[in-house]
PDB file as gemmi writes it, atoms N, CA and C in Angstrom:
CRYST1    1.000    1.000    1.000  90.00  90.00  90.00 P 1                      
ATOM      1  N   MET A   1     -31.654 -18.455 -38.207  1.00  0.00           N  
ATOM      2  CA  MET A   1     -32.731 -18.464 -38.130  1.00  0.00           C  
ATOM      3  C   MET A   1     -33.187 -16.381 -38.663  1.00  0.00           C  
ATOM      4  N   ALA A   2     -32.163 -15.703 -38.664  1.00  0.00           N  
ATOM      5  CA  ALA A   2     -32.109 -14.003 -38.754  1.00  0.00           C  
ATOM      6  C   ALA A   2     -31.878 -14.079 -39.946  1.00  0.00           C  
ATOM      7  N   ILE A   3     -31.360 -14.897 -40.669  1.00  0.00           N  
ATOM      8  CA  ILE A   3     -30.615 -14.693 -42.166  1.00  0.00           C  
ATOM      9  C   ILE A   3     -32.787 -15.215 -42.913  1.00  0.00           C  
ATOM     10  N   PHE A   4     -32.765 -16.499 -42.412  1.00  0.00           N  
ATOM     11  CA  PHE A   4     -33.950 -16.867 -42.966  1.00  0.00           C  
ATOM     12  C   PHE A   4     -35.182 -15.561 -43.455  1.00  0.00           C  
ATOM     13  N   VAL A   5     -34.862 -14.936 -41.844  1.00  0.00           N  
ATOM     14  CA  VAL A   5     -35.841 -14.292 -41.521  1.00  0.00           C  
ATOM     15  C   VAL A   5     -36.187 -13.154 -42.872  1.00  0.00           C  
ATOM     16  N   ALA A   6     -34.613 -12.640 -42.581  1.00  0.00           N  
ATOM     17  CA  ALA A   6     -34.562 -11.341 -43.382  1.00  0.00           C  
ATOM     18  C   ALA A   6     -34.946 -12.209 -45.283  1.00  0.00           C  
ATOM     19  N   CYS A   7     -35.151 -13.241 -45.485  1.00  0.00           N  
ATOM     20  CA  CYS A   7     -34.701 -13.635 -46.672  1.00  0.00           C  
ATOM     21  C   CYS A   7     -36.188 -13.322 -46.684  1.00  0.00           C  
ATOM     22  N   CYS A   8     -36.920 -14.078 -46.048  1.00  0.00           N  
ATOM     23  CA  CYS A   8     -38.483 -13.961 -46.169  1.00  0.00           C  
ATOM     24  C   CYS A   8     -39.475 -12.921 -45.945  1.00  0.00           C  
ATOM     25  N   LEU A   9     -39.061 -12.179 -45.283  1.00  0.00           N  
ATOM     26  CA  LEU A   9     -38.733 -10.454 -45.323  1.00  0.00           C  
ATOM     27  C   LEU A   9     -40.177 -10.388 -46.360  1.00  0.00           C  
ATOM     28  N   PRO A  10     -39.723 -10.344 -47.801  1.00  0.00           N  
ATOM     29  CA  PRO A  10     -39.989  -9.290 -48.928  1.00  0.00           C  
ATOM     30  C   PRO A  10     -41.469 -10.191 -49.185  1.00  0.00           C  
ATOM     31  N   ILE A  11     -41.322 -11.519 -48.694  1.00  0.00           N  
ATOM     32  CA  ILE A  11     -41.736 -12.480 -49.134  1.00  0.00           C  
ATOM     33  C   ILE A  11     -43.170 -12.458 -48.565  1.00  0.00           C  
ATOM     34  N   ALA A  12     -43.002 -12.084 -47.559  1.00  0.00           N  
ATOM     35  CA  ALA A  12     -43.958 -11.491 -46.279  1.00  0.00           C  
ATOM     36  C   ALA A  12     -44.887 -10.107 -46.198  1.00  0.00           C  
ATOM     37  N   PHE A  13     -44.079  -9.732 -46.877  1.00  0.00           N  
ATOM     38  CA  PHE A  13     -44.459  -8.406 -47.622  1.00  0.00           C  
ATOM     39  C   PHE A  13     -45.591  -8.048 -48.996  1.00  0.00           C  
ATOM     40  N   TRP A  14     -44.636  -9.415 -49.509  1.00  0.00           N  
ATOM     41  CA  TRP A  14     -45.914  -9.245 -50.615  1.00  0.00           C  
ATOM     42  C   TRP A  14     -46.868  -9.994 -50.603  1.00  0.00           C  
ATOM     43  N   VAL A  15     -47.040 -11.039 -50.056  1.00  0.00           N  
ATOM     44  CA  VAL A  15     -48.487 -11.873 -49.817  1.00  0.00           C  
ATOM     45  C   VAL A  15     -48.855 -11.142 -48.922  1.00  0.00           C  
ATOM     46  N   GLY A  16     -48.680 -10.236 -48.294  1.00  0.00           N  
ATOM     47  CA  GLY A  16     -49.669  -9.338 -47.426  1.00  0.00           C  
ATOM     48  C   GLY A  16     -50.478  -9.471 -46.536  1.00  0.00           C  
ATOM     49  N   GLN A  17     -51.458  -9.296 -45.886  1.00  0.00           N  
ATOM     50  CA  GLN A  17     -52.259  -9.126 -44.512  1.00  0.00           C  
ATOM     51  C   GLN A  17     -51.353 -10.141 -43.303  1.00  0.00           C  
ATOM     52  N   SER A  18     -51.046  -9.444 -43.155  1.00  0.00           N  
ATOM     53  CA  SER A  18     -50.161  -9.659 -42.088  1.00  0.00           C  
ATOM     54  C   SER A  18     -49.395 -10.575 -42.027  1.00  0.00           C  
ATOM     55  N   ALA A  19     -48.840 -10.806 -43.206  1.00  0.00           N  
ATOM     56  CA  ALA A  19     -48.117 -12.432 -43.210  1.00  0.00           C  
ATOM     57  C   ALA A  19     -47.001 -12.006 -42.695  1.00  0.00           C  
ATOM     58  N   TRP A  20     -46.008 -10.857 -42.440  1.00  0.00           N  
ATOM     59  CA  TRP A  20     -45.012 -10.687 -41.903  1.00  0.00           C  
ATOM     60  C   TRP A  20     -45.038 -11.361 -40.203  1.00  0.00           C  
ATOM     61  N   ILE A  21     -46.400 -11.215 -39.342  1.00  0.00           N  
ATOM     62  CA  ILE A  21     -46.469 -11.602 -38.241  1.00  0.00           C  
ATOM     63  C   ILE A  21     -46.300 -12.460 -38.511  1.00  0.00           C  
ATOM     64  N   ALA A  22     -47.059 -13.403 -39.231  1.00  0.00           N  
ATOM     65  CA  ALA A  22     -46.821 -14.777 -39.186  1.00  0.00           C  
ATOM     66  C   ALA A  22     -45.516 -15.376 -39.784  1.00  0.00           C  
ATOM     67  N   LEU A  23     -45.238 -14.565 -40.012  1.00  0.00           N  
ATOM     68  CA  LEU A  23     -43.757 -15.222 -40.141  1.00  0.00           C  
ATOM     69  C   LEU A  23     -42.636 -15.286 -38.993  1.00  0.00           C  
ATOM     70  N   LEU A  24     -42.649 -14.208 -38.512  1.00  0.00           N  
ATOM     71  CA  LEU A  24     -41.571 -13.903 -37.193  1.00  0.00           C  
ATOM     72  C   LEU A  24     -42.383 -14.936 -36.216  1.00  0.00           C  
ATOM     73  N   ALA A  25     -43.939 -15.276 -36.237  1.00  0.00           N  
ATOM     74  CA  ALA A  25     -44.867 -16.265 -34.968  1.00  0.00           C  
ATOM     75  C   ALA A  25     -44.045 -17.759 -35.564  1.00  0.00           C  
ATOM     76  N   ALA A  26     -43.339 -18.137 -36.613  1.00  0.00           N  
ATOM     77  CA  ALA A  26     -43.291 -19.262 -36.910  1.00  0.00           C  
ATOM     78  C   ALA A  26     -41.987 -19.200 -36.445  1.00  0.00           C  
ATOM     79  N   ALA A  27     -40.624 -18.495 -36.939  1.00  0.00           N  
ATOM     80  CA  ALA A  27     -39.420 -19.028 -36.599  1.00  0.00           C  
ATOM     81  C   ALA A  27     -39.262 -18.775 -35.489  1.00  0.00           C  
ATOM     82  N   MET A  28     -39.798 -17.872 -34.337  1.00  0.00           N  
ATOM     83  CA  MET A  28     -40.299 -17.572 -33.062  1.00  0.00           C  
ATOM     84  C   MET A  28     -40.984 -18.952 -32.468  1.00  0.00           C  
ATOM     85  N   LEU A  29     -41.525 -19.622 -33.259  1.00  0.00           N  
ATOM     86  CA  LEU A  29     -41.787 -21.334 -32.444  1.00  0.00           C  
ATOM     87  C   LEU A  29     -40.979 -22.049 -32.830  1.00  0.00           C  
ATOM     88  N   CYS A  30     -39.830 -21.751 -33.545  1.00  0.00           N  
ATOM     89  CA  CYS A  30     -39.359 -23.025 -34.158  1.00  0.00           C  
ATOM     90  C   CYS A  30     -37.751 -22.726 -33.440  1.00  0.00           C  
ATOM     91  N   LEU A  31     -37.666 -21.183 -33.221  1.00  0.00           N  
ATOM     92  CA  LEU A  31     -36.613 -20.931 -32.747  1.00  0.00           C  
ATOM     93  C   LEU A  31     -36.324 -21.313 -30.919  1.00  0.00           C  
ATOM     94  N   PHE A  32     -37.632 -21.358 -30.369  1.00  0.00           N  
ATOM     95  CA  PHE A  32     -37.636 -21.596 -29.172  1.00  0.00           C  
ATOM     96  C   PHE A  32     -37.361 -22.975 -28.886  1.00  0.00           C  
ATOM     97  N   ALA A  33     -38.845 -23.655 -30.443  1.00  0.00           N  
ATOM     98  CA  ALA A  33     -38.108 -25.758 -29.581  1.00  0.00           C  
ATOM     99  C   ALA A  33     -36.543 -25.521 -30.099  1.00  0.00           C  
ATOM    100  N   GLY A  34     -36.636 -25.278 -30.353  1.00  0.00           N  
ATOM    101  CA  GLY A  34     -34.720 -25.444 -31.090  1.00  0.00           C  
ATOM    102  C   GLY A  34     -33.791 -25.752 -30.129  1.00  0.00           C  
ATOM    103  N   LEU A  35     -34.082 -24.165 -29.005  1.00  0.00           N  
ATOM    104  CA  LEU A  35     -33.362 -24.143 -28.111  1.00  0.00           C  
ATOM    105  C   LEU A  35     -33.636 -25.319 -26.240  1.00  0.00           C  
ATOM    106  N   ALA A  36     -34.729 -25.020 -26.500  1.00  0.00           N  
ATOM    107  CA  ALA A  36     -35.154 -26.251 -25.828  1.00  0.00           C  
ATOM    108  C   ALA A  36     -34.665 -28.329 -25.955  1.00  0.00           C  
ATOM    109  N   ALA A  37     -34.029 -27.976 -27.429  1.00  0.00           N  
ATOM    110  CA  ALA A  37     -33.715 -29.383 -28.027  1.00  0.00           C  
ATOM    111  C   ALA A  37     -32.346 -29.053 -27.497  1.00  0.00           C  
ATOM    112  N   LEU A  38     -31.823 -27.985 -27.902  1.00  0.00           N  
ATOM    113  CA  LEU A  38     -30.601 -27.909 -27.762  1.00  0.00           C  
ATOM    114  C   LEU A  38     -29.964 -28.230 -26.603  1.00  0.00           C  
ATOM    115  N   THR A  39     -30.781 -27.462 -25.327  1.00  0.00           N  
ATOM    116  CA  THR A  39     -30.591 -27.980 -23.742  1.00  0.00           C  
ATOM    117  C   THR A  39     -30.944 -29.267 -23.675  1.00  0.00           C  
ATOM    118  N   ILE A  40     -31.898 -29.839 -23.830  1.00  0.00           N  
ATOM    119  CA  ILE A  40     -32.546 -31.315 -23.081  1.00  0.00           C  
ATOM    120  C   ILE A  40     -31.124 -32.017 -23.747  1.00  0.00           C  
ATOM    121  N   SER A  41     -30.669 -31.674 -25.181  1.00  0.00           N  
ATOM    122  CA  SER A  41     -29.136 -32.782 -25.103  1.00  0.00           C  
ATOM    123  C   SER A  41     -28.055 -32.113 -24.912  1.00  0.00           C  
ATOM    124  N   TYR A  42     -27.656 -31.589 -24.675  1.00  0.00           N  
ATOM    125  CA  TYR A  42     -26.347 -31.268 -23.687  1.00  0.00           C  
ATOM    126  C   TYR A  42     -26.275 -31.644 -22.775  1.00  0.00           C  
ATOM    127  N   PHE A  43     -28.035 -31.594 -21.636  1.00  0.00           N  
ATOM    128  CA  PHE A  43     -27.829 -32.275 -20.578  1.00  0.00           C  
ATOM    129  C   PHE A  43     -27.692 -33.627 -20.624  1.00  0.00           C  
ATOM    130  N   PHE A  44     -28.341 -33.924 -21.620  1.00  0.00           N  
ATOM    131  CA  PHE A  44     -28.107 -35.652 -21.187  1.00  0.00           C  
ATOM    132  C   PHE A  44     -26.590 -35.713 -21.541  1.00  0.00           C  
ATOM    133  N   SER A  45     -26.042 -35.473 -23.155  1.00  0.00           N  
ATOM    134  CA  SER A  45     -25.130 -35.819 -23.280  1.00  0.00           C  
ATOM    135  C   SER A  45     -24.019 -35.061 -21.975  1.00  0.00           C  
ATOM    136  N   SER A  46     -23.720 -34.471 -21.712  1.00  0.00           N  
ATOM    137  CA  SER A  46     -23.075 -34.076 -20.249  1.00  0.00           C  
ATOM    138  C   SER A  46     -23.309 -35.455 -18.906  1.00  0.00           C  
ATOM    139  N   ILE A  47     -24.406 -36.036 -19.430  1.00  0.00           N  
ATOM    140  CA  ILE A  47     -24.438 -36.981 -18.434  1.00  0.00           C  
ATOM    141  C   ILE A  47     -24.573 -38.363 -19.061  1.00  0.00           C  
ATOM    142  N   GLY A  48     -23.507 -38.496 -20.138  1.00  0.00           N  
ATOM    143  CA  GLY A  48     -23.317 -40.146 -20.583  1.00  0.00           C  
ATOM    144  C   GLY A  48     -25.002 -40.554 -21.453  1.00  0.00           C  
ATOM    145  N   GLN A  49     -25.518 -39.810 -21.416  1.00  0.00           N  
ATOM    146  CA  GLN A  49     -26.755 -40.425 -22.449  1.00  0.00           C  
ATOM    147  C   GLN A  49     -27.175 -39.815 -23.645  1.00  0.00           C  
ATOM    148  N   SER A  50     -26.189 -39.512 -24.641  1.00  0.00           N  
ATOM    149  CA  SER A  50     -26.279 -38.769 -25.579  1.00  0.00           C  
ATOM    150  C   SER A  50     -27.608 -39.403 -26.542  1.00  0.00           C  
ATOM    151  N   LEU A  51     -28.285 -40.577 -26.776  1.00  0.00           N  
ATOM    152  CA  LEU A  51     -28.438 -41.270 -27.206  1.00  0.00           C  
ATOM    153  C   LEU A  51     -30.048 -40.768 -27.061  1.00  0.00           C  
ATOM    154  N   ALA A  52     -30.223 -41.324 -26.111  1.00  0.00           N  
ATOM    155  CA  ALA A  52     -31.444 -40.416 -24.747  1.00  0.00           C  
ATOM    156  C   ALA A  52     -31.455 -39.016 -24.895  1.00  0.00           C  
ATOM    157  N   GLY A  53     -30.969 -38.124 -25.007  1.00  0.00           N  
ATOM    158  CA  GLY A  53     -30.398 -36.807 -25.184  1.00  0.00           C  
ATOM    159  C   GLY A  53     -31.363 -36.326 -27.055  1.00  0.00           C  
ATOM    160  N   MET A  54     -30.483 -37.089 -27.559  1.00  0.00           N  
ATOM    161  CA  MET A  54     -31.198 -36.602 -29.124  1.00  0.00           C  
ATOM    162  C   MET A  54     -32.710 -37.026 -29.133  1.00  0.00           C  
ATOM    163  N   LEU A  55     -33.063 -37.762 -28.505  1.00  0.00           N  
ATOM    164  CA  LEU A  55     -34.439 -38.624 -28.980  1.00  0.00           C  
ATOM    165  C   LEU A  55     -35.379 -37.690 -28.131  1.00  0.00           C  
ATOM    166  N   LEU A  56     -35.138 -37.469 -26.736  1.00  0.00           N  
ATOM    167  CA  LEU A  56     -35.651 -36.245 -25.638  1.00  0.00           C  
ATOM    168  C   LEU A  56     -35.760 -34.973 -26.771  1.00  0.00           C  
ATOM    169  N   ALA A  57     -35.111 -34.279 -27.335  1.00  0.00           N  
ATOM    170  CA  ALA A  57     -34.572 -33.456 -28.342  1.00  0.00           C  
ATOM    171  C   ALA A  57     -35.588 -33.302 -28.968  1.00  0.00           C  
ATOM    172  N   MET A  58     -35.814 -34.662 -30.636  1.00  0.00           N  
ATOM    173  CA  MET A  58     -36.373 -34.470 -31.010  1.00  0.00           C  
ATOM    174  C   MET A  58     -37.827 -34.472 -30.932  1.00  0.00           C  
ATOM    175  N   GLY A  59     -38.082 -35.033 -29.921  1.00  0.00           N  
ATOM    176  CA  GLY A  59     -39.777 -34.922 -29.733  1.00  0.00           C  
ATOM    177  C   GLY A  59     -39.955 -33.687 -28.740  1.00  0.00           C  
ATOM    178  N   CYS A  60     -38.879 -32.655 -28.465  1.00  0.00           N  
ATOM    179  CA  CYS A  60     -39.191 -31.710 -27.508  1.00  0.00           C  
ATOM    180  C   CYS A  60     -39.356 -30.432 -29.218  1.00  0.00           C  
ATOM    181  N   ARG A  61     -38.522 -30.728 -30.121  1.00  0.00           N  
ATOM    182  CA  ARG A  61     -37.994 -29.769 -31.576  1.00  0.00           C  
ATOM    183  C   ARG A  61     -39.580 -30.192 -31.963  1.00  0.00           C  
ATOM    184  N   LEU A  62     -40.316 -31.384 -32.513  1.00  0.00           N  
ATOM    185  CA  LEU A  62     -41.048 -31.888 -33.202  1.00  0.00           C  
ATOM    186  C   LEU A  62     -42.147 -30.947 -32.388  1.00  0.00           C  
ATOM    187  N   SER A  63     -42.687 -31.334 -31.584  1.00  0.00           N  
ATOM    188  CA  SER A  63     -44.197 -31.282 -30.781  1.00  0.00           C  
ATOM    189  C   SER A  63     -44.820 -29.892 -30.853  1.00  0.00           C  
ATOM    190  N   PRO A  64     -44.044 -29.196 -31.106  1.00  0.00           N  
ATOM    191  CA  PRO A  64     -44.807 -27.759 -30.912  1.00  0.00           C  
ATOM    192  C   PRO A  64     -45.272 -27.060 -31.756  1.00  0.00           C  
ATOM    193  N   PRO A  65     -44.147 -27.114 -33.196  1.00  0.00           N  
ATOM    194  CA  PRO A  65     -44.786 -27.323 -34.576  1.00  0.00           C  
ATOM    195  C   PRO A  65     -46.393 -28.032 -35.058  1.00  0.00           C  
ATOM    196  N   LEU A  66     -46.005 -29.974 -35.026  1.00  0.00           N  
ATOM    197  CA  LEU A  66     -46.811 -29.872 -34.658  1.00  0.00           C  
ATOM    198  C   LEU A  66     -48.401 -30.076 -33.914  1.00  0.00           C  
ATOM    199  N   VAL A  67     -48.604 -29.188 -33.133  1.00  0.00           N  
ATOM    200  CA  VAL A  67     -49.572 -28.764 -32.024  1.00  0.00           C  
ATOM    201  C   VAL A  67     -49.699 -27.926 -32.935  1.00  0.00           C  
ATOM    202  N   VAL A  68     -49.023 -26.849 -33.276  1.00  0.00           N  
ATOM    203  CA  VAL A  68     -50.068 -25.551 -34.022  1.00  0.00           C  
ATOM    204  C   VAL A  68     -50.344 -25.933 -34.827  1.00  0.00           C  
ATOM    205  N   CYS A  69     -49.917 -26.196 -35.847  1.00  0.00           N  
ATOM    206  CA  CYS A  69     -50.614 -27.250 -37.307  1.00  0.00           C  
ATOM    207  C   CYS A  69     -51.984 -28.222 -37.303  1.00  0.00           C  
ATOM    208  N   LEU A  70     -51.927 -28.945 -35.843  1.00  0.00           N  
ATOM    209  CA  LEU A  70     -53.353 -29.330 -35.534  1.00  0.00           C  
ATOM    210  C   LEU A  70     -54.265 -28.730 -35.222  1.00  0.00           C  
ATOM    211  N   TRP A  71     -53.982 -27.326 -34.310  1.00  0.00           N  
ATOM    212  CA  TRP A  71     -54.996 -26.336 -33.783  1.00  0.00           C  
ATOM    213  C   TRP A  71     -55.220 -25.444 -35.566  1.00  0.00           C  
ATOM    214  N   LEU A  72     -54.153 -25.303 -36.094  1.00  0.00           N  
ATOM    215  CA  LEU A  72     -54.743 -24.695 -37.485  1.00  0.00           C  
ATOM    216  C   LEU A  72     -55.865 -25.515 -38.643  1.00  0.00           C  
ATOM    217  N   ALA A  73     -55.514 -27.313 -38.778  1.00  0.00           N  
ATOM    218  CA  ALA A  73     -56.278 -27.561 -38.923  1.00  0.00           C  
ATOM    219  C   ALA A  73     -57.371 -27.816 -38.220  1.00  0.00           C  
ATOM    220  N   LEU A  74     -57.963 -27.669 -37.147  1.00  0.00           N  
ATOM    221  CA  LEU A  74     -59.186 -28.304 -36.580  1.00  0.00           C  
ATOM    222  C   LEU A  74     -59.928 -26.418 -36.435  1.00  0.00           C  
ATOM    223  N   ASN A  75     -59.182 -25.654 -36.663  1.00  0.00           N  
ATOM    224  CA  ASN A  75     -59.873 -24.094 -36.593  1.00  0.00           C  
ATOM    225  C   ASN A  75     -59.511 -23.157 -38.256  1.00  0.00           C  
ATOM    226  N   GLN A  76     -60.820 -24.282 -39.031  1.00  0.00           N  
ATOM    227  CA  GLN A  76     -60.406 -23.490 -40.416  1.00  0.00           C  
ATOM    228  C   GLN A  76     -60.711 -22.718 -40.406  1.00  0.00           C  
ATOM    229  N   ASP A  77     -61.000 -21.382 -39.155  1.00  0.00           N  
ATOM    230  CA  ASP A  77     -61.264 -19.749 -39.772  1.00  0.00           C  
ATOM    231  C   ASP A  77     -60.666 -18.648 -39.632  1.00  0.00           C  
ATOM    232  N   GLN A  78     -59.458 -19.367 -39.649  1.00  0.00           N  
ATOM    233  CA  GLN A  78     -58.398 -18.643 -39.460  1.00  0.00           C  
ATOM    234  C   GLN A  78     -57.524 -18.341 -40.537  1.00  0.00           C  
ATOM    235  N   THR A  79     -57.612 -16.438 -40.502  1.00  0.00           N  
ATOM    236  CA  THR A  79     -57.629 -16.164 -41.961  1.00  0.00           C  
ATOM    237  C   THR A  79     -55.928 -15.876 -42.938  1.00  0.00           C  
ATOM    238  N   ASN A  80     -55.120 -16.265 -42.137  1.00  0.00           N  
ATOM    239  CA  ASN A  80     -53.481 -16.197 -42.499  1.00  0.00           C  
ATOM    240  C   ASN A  80     -52.740 -17.665 -41.784  1.00  0.00           C  
ATOM    241  N   GLN A  81     -53.681 -18.249 -41.690  1.00  0.00           N  
ATOM    242  CA  GLN A  81     -53.175 -20.252 -42.104  1.00  0.00           C  
ATOM    243  C   GLN A  81     -51.946 -20.131 -43.235  1.00  0.00           C  
ATOM    244  N   ASN A  82     -52.503 -20.296 -44.451  1.00  0.00           N  
ATOM    245  CA  ASN A  82     -51.685 -20.640 -45.321  1.00  0.00           C  
ATOM    246  C   ASN A  82     -50.721 -20.579 -45.146  1.00  0.00           C  
ATOM    247  N   SER A  83     -50.250 -18.777 -44.748  1.00  0.00           N  
ATOM    248  CA  SER A  83     -49.329 -18.744 -44.917  1.00  0.00           C  
ATOM    249  C   SER A  83     -48.526 -18.679 -43.424  1.00  0.00           C  
ATOM    250  N   PHE A  84     -49.133 -18.861 -42.700  1.00  0.00           N  
ATOM    251  CA  PHE A  84     -48.079 -19.175 -41.331  1.00  0.00           C  
ATOM    252  C   PHE A  84     -47.649 -20.164 -41.715  1.00  0.00           C  
ATOM    253  N   VAL A  85     -48.639 -21.308 -41.802  1.00  0.00           N  
ATOM    254  CA  VAL A  85     -47.467 -23.175 -42.389  1.00  0.00           C  
ATOM    255  C   VAL A  85     -46.916 -22.822 -43.257  1.00  0.00           C  
ATOM    256  N   GLY A  86     -47.114 -22.094 -44.076  1.00  0.00           N  
ATOM    257  CA  GLY A  86     -45.736 -22.419 -44.745  1.00  0.00           C  
ATOM    258  C   GLY A  86     -44.800 -21.397 -44.756  1.00  0.00           C  
ATOM    259  N   PHE A  87     -43.961 -20.414 -43.822  1.00  0.00           N  
ATOM    260  CA  PHE A  87     -43.707 -20.046 -43.309  1.00  0.00           C  
ATOM    261  C   PHE A  87     -43.202 -20.856 -42.282  1.00  0.00           C  
ATOM    262  N   LEU A  88     -43.913 -21.501 -41.066  1.00  0.00           N  
ATOM    263  CA  LEU A  88     -43.924 -22.640 -40.473  1.00  0.00           C  
ATOM    264  C   LEU A  88     -42.827 -23.711 -40.744  1.00  0.00           C  
ATOM    265  N   ILE A  89     -43.268 -24.077 -41.968  1.00  0.00           N  
ATOM    266  CA  ILE A  89     -42.339 -25.550 -43.064  1.00  0.00           C  
ATOM    267  C   ILE A  89     -41.326 -24.719 -42.832  1.00  0.00           C  
ATOM    268  N   GLY A  90     -40.827 -24.265 -43.606  1.00  0.00           N  
ATOM    269  CA  GLY A  90     -39.054 -23.416 -43.700  1.00  0.00           C  
ATOM    270  C   GLY A  90     -38.951 -22.918 -42.468  1.00  0.00           C  
ATOM    271  N   SER A  91     -39.004 -22.345 -41.845  1.00  0.00           N  
ATOM    272  CA  SER A  91     -39.349 -21.887 -40.223  1.00  0.00           C  
ATOM    273  C   SER A  91     -38.330 -23.591 -40.092  1.00  0.00           C  
ATOM    274  N   TYR A  92     -39.280 -24.811 -39.664  1.00  0.00           N  
ATOM    275  CA  TYR A  92     -38.726 -25.826 -38.921  1.00  0.00           C  
ATOM    276  C   TYR A  92     -37.256 -26.315 -39.751  1.00  0.00           C  
ATOM    277  N   LEU A  93     -37.079 -25.964 -41.234  1.00  0.00           N  
ATOM    278  CA  LEU A  93     -36.383 -27.808 -41.475  1.00  0.00           C  
ATOM    279  C   LEU A  93     -35.230 -26.466 -41.492  1.00  0.00           C  
ATOM    280  N   VAL A  94     -35.104 -25.143 -41.659  1.00  0.00           N  
ATOM    281  CA  VAL A  94     -33.484 -24.020 -41.215  1.00  0.00           C  
ATOM    282  C   VAL A  94     -33.491 -24.502 -39.776  1.00  0.00           C  
ATOM    283  N   SER A  95     -34.538 -24.931 -38.136  1.00  0.00           N  
ATOM    284  CA  SER A  95     -33.937 -24.639 -37.463  1.00  0.00           C  
ATOM    285  C   SER A  95     -33.255 -26.206 -37.386  1.00  0.00           C  
ATOM    286  N   LEU A  96     -34.244 -27.180 -38.004  1.00  0.00           N  
ATOM    287  CA  LEU A  96     -33.655 -28.642 -37.320  1.00  0.00           C  
ATOM    288  C   LEU A  96     -32.430 -29.062 -38.243  1.00  0.00           C  
ATOM    289  N   ALA A  97     -31.734 -27.743 -39.433  1.00  0.00           N  
ATOM    290  CA  ALA A  97     -30.739 -28.108 -40.146  1.00  0.00           C  
ATOM    291  C   ALA A  97     -29.757 -27.261 -39.190  1.00  0.00           C  
ATOM    292  N   ALA A  98     -29.810 -25.837 -38.638  1.00  0.00           N  
ATOM    293  CA  ALA A  98     -29.222 -25.509 -37.605  1.00  0.00           C  
ATOM    294  C   ALA A  98     -28.979 -26.374 -36.123  1.00  0.00           C  
ATOM    295  N   GLU A  99     -30.016 -26.694 -35.599  1.00  0.00           N  
ATOM    296  CA  GLU A  99     -29.482 -27.302 -34.014  1.00  0.00           C  
ATOM    297  C   GLU A  99     -29.730 -28.782 -34.726  1.00  0.00           C  
ATOM    298  N   THR A 100     -29.095 -29.745 -35.515  1.00  0.00           N  
ATOM    299  CA  THR A 100     -28.277 -30.655 -35.209  1.00  0.00           C  
ATOM    300  C   THR A 100     -27.458 -31.110 -35.743  1.00  0.00           C  
ATOM    301  N   PHE A 101     -27.006 -29.569 -36.469  1.00  0.00           N  
ATOM    302  CA  PHE A 101     -25.469 -29.004 -36.763  1.00  0.00           C  
ATOM    303  C   PHE A 101     -24.774 -28.518 -35.562  1.00  0.00           C  
ATOM    304  N   LEU A 102     -25.528 -28.610 -34.566  1.00  0.00           N  
ATOM    305  CA  LEU A 102     -24.665 -27.755 -33.354  1.00  0.00           C  
ATOM    306  C   LEU A 102     -24.875 -28.613 -32.006  1.00  0.00           C  
ATOM    307  N   SER A 103     -26.316 -29.612 -32.496  1.00  0.00           N  
ATOM    308  CA  SER A 103     -26.305 -30.774 -31.353  1.00  0.00           C  
ATOM    309  C   SER A 103     -25.470 -32.462 -31.430  1.00  0.00           C  
ATOM    310  N   VAL A 104     -24.697 -32.225 -32.958  1.00  0.00           N  
ATOM    311  CA  VAL A 104     -23.983 -33.240 -33.606  1.00  0.00           C  
ATOM    312  C   VAL A 104     -22.044 -32.781 -32.941  1.00  0.00           C  
ATOM    313  N   ARG A 105     -22.155 -31.821 -33.443  1.00  0.00           N  
ATOM    314  CA  ARG A 105     -20.831 -30.503 -32.821  1.00  0.00           C  
ATOM    315  C   ARG A 105     -20.435 -30.620 -30.961  1.00  0.00           C  
ATOM    316  N   MET A 106     -22.140 -30.676 -30.375  1.00  0.00           N  
ATOM    317  CA  MET A 106     -21.722 -30.694 -28.684  1.00  0.00           C  
ATOM    318  C   MET A 106     -21.542 -31.862 -28.856  1.00  0.00           C  
ATOM    319  N   ILE A 107     -22.260 -32.770 -28.942  1.00  0.00           N  
ATOM    320  CA  ILE A 107     -21.660 -34.259 -28.222  1.00  0.00           C  
ATOM    321  C   ILE A 107     -21.000 -34.616 -28.880  1.00  0.00           C  
ATOM    322  N   ASP A 108     -20.271 -34.385 -29.757  1.00  0.00           N  
ATOM    323  CA  ASP A 108     -18.416 -34.911 -30.316  1.00  0.00           C  
ATOM    324  C   ASP A 108     -17.947 -33.913 -29.070  1.00  0.00           C  
ATOM    325  N   SER A 109     -18.006 -32.656 -29.271  1.00  0.00           N  
ATOM    326  CA  SER A 109     -17.233 -32.189 -28.001  1.00  0.00           C  
ATOM    327  C   SER A 109     -17.319 -33.115 -26.665  1.00  0.00           C  
ATOM    328  N   LEU A 110     -18.347 -33.194 -25.918  1.00  0.00           N  
ATOM    329  CA  LEU A 110     -18.477 -33.663 -24.294  1.00  0.00           C  
ATOM    330  C   LEU A 110     -18.017 -35.197 -24.708  1.00  0.00           C  
ATOM    331  N   SER A 111     -18.668 -35.864 -25.807  1.00  0.00           N  
ATOM    332  CA  SER A 111     -18.046 -37.214 -25.910  1.00  0.00           C  
ATOM    333  C   SER A 111     -16.374 -37.541 -24.929  1.00  0.00           C  
ATOM    334  N   PRO A 112     -16.560 -38.318 -24.642  1.00  0.00           N  
ATOM    335  CA  PRO A 112     -14.738 -38.620 -24.393  1.00  0.00           C  
ATOM    336  C   PRO A 112     -14.169 -39.490 -25.084  1.00  0.00           C  
ATOM    337  N   LYS A 113     -12.642 -38.970 -25.260  1.00  0.00           N  
ATOM    338  CA  LYS A 113     -11.886 -39.123 -26.314  1.00  0.00           C  
ATOM    339  C   LYS A 113     -10.987 -40.183 -26.350  1.00  0.00           C  
ATOM    340  N   PRO A 114     -10.978 -41.235 -26.832  1.00  0.00           N  
ATOM    341  CA  PRO A 114     -10.241 -42.367 -26.168  1.00  0.00           C  
ATOM    342  C   PRO A 114      -8.459 -42.102 -26.091  1.00  0.00           C  
ATOM    343  N   ALA A 115      -8.219 -42.725 -25.302  1.00  0.00           N  
ATOM    344  CA  ALA A 115      -6.903 -42.364 -24.752  1.00  0.00           C  
ATOM    345  C   ALA A 115      -5.558 -43.101 -25.902  1.00  0.00           C  
ATOM    346  N   ALA A 116      -4.189 -42.204 -26.232  1.00  0.00           N  
ATOM    347  CA  ALA A 116      -3.936 -42.675 -27.054  1.00  0.00           C  
ATOM    348  C   ALA A 116      -2.576 -42.997 -26.224  1.00  0.00           C  
ATOM    349  N   ASN A 117      -2.041 -44.177 -26.835  1.00  0.00           N  
ATOM    350  CA  ASN A 117      -0.815 -45.262 -26.186  1.00  0.00           C  
ATOM    351  C   ASN A 117       0.356 -45.239 -27.234  1.00  0.00           C  
TER     352      ASN A 117                                                      
END                                                                             
């Protein structure tokens, strides 16, 4: 996520109007949602319920950005909503890829290995 923010920071300064704050807010929103999803996935994987953990983690990862987008759609008087939504979509995709990669590796390491005969 830090690499994404560093790559998008020049774009945010080019857009202007404090778009860098929108970039940081979008990145933090997706980062915290992804960390919560990883925590849920880890907990359920450790008790042997990997599928339930992945489904709950998906809802936890998706809900905060959707709620913010819905709030922005209902309050159209916001000035930076276009840049924020663009950065939110990019941040969400980056955090989705990272969180999915980490979840699959974590589930693979926590799953019981078959005994070798």
